[in-house]
N, C-alpha and C positions, 0 to 999 in steps of 0.2 A: 172491219178488216184492217183498214189503215190505222185505227187508233191502236189496235192490238200490235201491229207491227211498231208503231212509235213507242208504244210502252216497253216492247222488248228491247228495242234499240236503247231506250233510256236506262233500262236496267242493265244492259251489257255495258254501257258507257259509264254508269255509275260503279259497276264492279271492276272495270279496267282502272278507274281513277280513284279507287277506293283509299280514304285516307288513312284507314287501319293498316292497309298493306304498305303504302309508299312513306309514310311520316312517322316520327316517333310519337309516343302517347302524348295528348293534350296539345298537339300541333295540327292546324287545319291548312288546307290550301288558302283560305282567305288571310291567314296570317301572313303568307308569303306574297300577297298581292300589294302590300303596303309599300311605301316609298323606301328606298335604300340607296346608298351611294352607288356611283357608276351606273350600271345597267340594271339595277333592281335586283331581283332574285332570279334564278333559272326557271323557265316555265316551258311546259311540254310544247307550245305552239312555236317556240324557237327552232325547234327540230325541223320543222317544215322548210325553213329557210335554206337547208343543206342540199335540197333536191336541185333548184337552179343553180346554185354554187357548184354541184357535183357535175352537172352538165357544162358549166363554164370551164372547170378544170379539164374534163374531158376534152374539149374544143382546143384548150391551150396545149394540151398534150399533142394532139395532132400537128398544131403548128410547130411546136418545139422539135417533134421528131422529124418533120420535114425539113425545117429551115435551119435548125441548129445541130441536132444529133447526127443526121445523116452527113452533112458536109464534113463534120468532125470525123466520123467514121471513113468516109473516102479519103480524108486528108492523112490518116495514119495507115492507108493501105487496104482497108477491108473492102473487098470488091463487091460491086453491085451486080452480082448474078446469082442464080440458084446452082444447085447440084448438077453434076453431069446427067444427061438425060440418057436412059436405057433405049437401046434401039427397039422399035416397034416389034412385037411379037404377039400375034392373037392367042396362041397356046399358052405361053407363059403368063400373059396377062390374066387370062381367065383363071389359071392356077393361083396366082397372086390375089385376085379380087375375091374368088369364091372358095377357095380351099384353104391355102396356107401362105403367110409371106416368108415361112422359114422352113422349106421343104427339108425331109430327112434324106438319109443317103439312098434309101429304096426308091424314094419318089425322083430323086435326081438322076438316078441311074435309068429310070423308065423315061424320063423326059430327053436324057441323052440319047437313047436309041430312038425315039420317036423324032427328034430334031435333027439327028445325026449332028449334034454338038457334042464337045467333050464336057465333063462334069464341071470342070474348073471355070468354063465360059459360063455355063449356067448359074453356077454360085455367084459369079460376077454380075450377071444380070439382074439377079435377086438383090444383091446389095445396092446396085445402082438404083434400081426400082424403089427400094424402101427409102433411100435417101432423097428420091424425088419429092416424096412427102414431107420431108423436113424443111423447116423455114431457113432461109439463108442467115448467115452470121450477121449479116447488117442488120436484118429485123430484129434479132435479138439483142444487138448491141444498142440500137435506138430505144427499145423497151427498157433496157437496164439504165441507160443514160437519163431517161425521164425519171425514173424512181430514185435513181441516185441523187439527181438534182433536188427532188421534192423532199426526200428524207434528210438530205443535208440542211437545206433551208429550214424545215420545220424543226430540226433539232436546234439549229443555232437560235431560232426565234424562241423556242422552249427554255433553251438555257438562259438566255437573255431575261425572259420574263419571270423565271424561277429565281433567278439571282438576286432579284429585289423583293422576292415574296418571303415573308416570315415563315411560312410552313416547310420551305425548302431547307431552313437552318434548324428548325425546332418543329419536327413532324407532328407532334401533339397539336400544334395549331390548326391542323385539319379538322379537330373536332371541338375546339373551344367554341362555345355559343352556336354549336350547330343545332338546326339548320338555318339559323339566321345569320348567314354569312353572305354579305353583298357580293353581286357579280362584276367585276371591272371588265372594262372594255377589252384590255389585253387578254384576260383570261376567256372572255366570250369569243373572241376571234381565233384563238389558239384552239379551243374546243370544237367550234364549229368548221374550222379549216381542216382539221383531223379528220372529223366525221365525214365531211364532204369528200375528202380524198379517197377513204374506204369505200363509199358509195360508187365513186367514179372507177374503182377497181372492180367492184361488183358488176358495173356496166362493160367494162372493157374486157373482162375474163372471158367473155364469150366471142370476142374478136381477136384476142391476143394468141400467142403460141400456146397450143394445147398441149399441156404436159400430163404425165402419167397420174399426178397427184391433183387433177383438176377439181374432184369433189372433195377432197381433203381441204384445199384452198378456199373453195366455195364456202365450206361450213366454217372455216377460220375467219373469212371476212364477215360472215354473217354473225358470227359470235363476238367479234370485235365491234361490230357496229351496234350490236346489243349491249354490250358493256358500256360503251361511250354514252350511248343514248340513256341507258338506265342511270349511270352515275350522274348524268347532267339533270335529269328530272327530279331525282330526290336530293340534288344539290351536294353530292360528294365529289364536287369538281376539283376540290384542292388535292385530295389524294389521287385523283383521276390525271391530273397533270403530271404527277410524279410518275405515275405507271407508264403514261404515253411517252415521256421523255426518256425513260429508262429503256423503253423498247426501240425508240428511234436511234439510240447511239450505236447499236449493232447494225441496224438495217442498211444505213448508207456504206458501212465497211463492206457488208456482203455484196452490194451492187458494184462498189469499186473493184472488188476482186473479180466479179464477172467482167467488168468492162477490160480489165488487164487481160483476162483470158481470152476475150474475142479479139483483142488487138495482138495476141500471141507475145505478150510480155510475161513469159512464164515465170521468171523469178520474182517480177513484182506481184504477179497474181498469187504465187505460193505465200510471199510474205504478208501480204494482205489478208489472205484467207487465215493464216496462223493468228494474225492480230485480231482478226474478227472472231475467231475460236476462243481466244482468251478473253476479249471484252464480253463475249456472249455467256462464258462461264461465270464470270465475276458478276456480272448484272443479273443473270436470270437465276443463277444458282446461290449466289451470295448476297447481293443487295435486296433483290426481290423478296425472298422469304424472310430475311433477318430484319429487314427495314420496313417494306411495304406491308407483307402480310402480318408482320408483327403488330403494326399500329392498326390495321383494319380489323384483326382478329381480337387482340388483347387490350390495347390502349383505348380503343373506341368503346369497347365494352365497359370499361372502367369509367369513362368520361360520359358517354351518352346512353349506355346500355343497348341491348339488342332489341329489334323489332322485325317485323316480317321481311321486308326488303332488304334488311341488314343481313339475314341469313342468306337470302338469295345471292346478293351480290359477293359476300364472302365465298360462298360455294362455287361460284364461277371463278373467282380469283384463285381458289385452290386448285380447280381443274385447270386452270392456265398454268399453274406451277407445275402440274404433272405432264403437261405437254412441254413444258421447258426442259424436264428431266430427259423425256424422249428425245427430243431435238438435240440435247446436249450429248446424249449418247452417240446419235448418227454424227454429229459434227466431229466429236472427239475420236471416232473412228476414222474419218477422212482425215483429220489434222495428223493423227499419229502416222497415218500412211504417208502423209506428205513430209513428215520429219525423217521417217526410214528411208523412203524412196528419193527424197529430195524433189518431189513434186506432188501436186495434188491430184488424187485420182477421182475417177468418176463416182457420182452418188447413184444410188439405185433409182432416184426419182427423176434422173435426167431426162431431157427430152431428146437426147441424141443416141446414136449407137455407141456400143463399148469400144474401148481403146483397142481391144484386139482386132474388132471388125475394121478399125480404121486402118491397122497395119495391114490386114488383108486387101483393103482396097487400094492401098499403094502397090501391093503386089500384083493385084489385078491389072494395073495399068502396065505392067511389064510382061503380062501373060498373053497368050493368044486372043483374049478377047478384046473388047473395045479399047482403044487407046484413050489417052487424055485423062489425067488425074481429076478427080472430082473436087470442086471447091464447095461442097454441100456444107451443110449445118454440122456434120459429125466431125468435119476436119478442122476444127478450131485451132488445135495446136498439138494433138497427138498425145496429150498428156492427161488433160482435164475435160470431160465431157461436156458439160454446159454449166451445170449449176449445182450448187448443193440444194440445190440451186434452184429452188423454187423459193420465192419469197416467203419468209416465215410469217 
């Protein structure tokens, strides 16, 4: 029995690391075990080092948010409290938990008769109660400040590294002498750091603010991790660095716009979002397809020829371009509204209530129901909900 299990495991292992899948013709794993400059050649076992590093990044993030991001948020006037608490009411709470968080007109009238409250007061109660479940602006600010700091750091590191790399200036260098391209120390750290960061996002997504696109972002992180790991194992790291840097350039601009939003710097927020939109369009709809996809699909075909993992990698990169088109449409729609209205509007994937509801909340504070304005997550500035605002 044990022998059969060991044989099956060996067969599975051989299938997972099949040279016919991973490598071009007439190249074996043994060929990539020989000496080379720098760190040798990329190897699958290098990927294992990202897990302790990802845990370390997650720990650094906790320290950063507590001792750097939070003091910064308090300094610029973001209050350390949650939304206004709805007054306790067992009947309304039961309806909220068991039936609906958005009662219709008929249900509101029935509750009004049952409680002897006016309809407006019940509407206010449900709005307050919904916002109790929203995270405070301070929490969102700290999360965005961490991501902004990392994206800015890794982008600067990537540009500095690529500036002295020959394939940055001549992209066909990605394929010359492939796969016998040595792994330098700078390239190794760039790749492993990016991969560890996305693993840390996978961990933290279960403790971060829950947004409507949780599942989409989970799949996105999974695909990103797969692409980075895949390109590392088959030594397509040169073109991989270009893809990572191209994506990082717009990510930190998005997080900067979020920070300005949470701090209620509306004009700065709108300006940063329009800049982000322009950079996103140029990089994802211009540079990526005409520079990156062109070299991975056509130039690499001419220089090294296709093989099994080549087809899979290019398929994933094409799918990524499809996602770029979808995201670009959503961003363009928001940016257009920003230019027309002079402010960035709420995105459908936001984790907060709509702007119209925010206005109603202000009205609630002047109506016969409970006083005191909410300082909840939905009251960030009355213009922009929270985010395009889920990280892309």
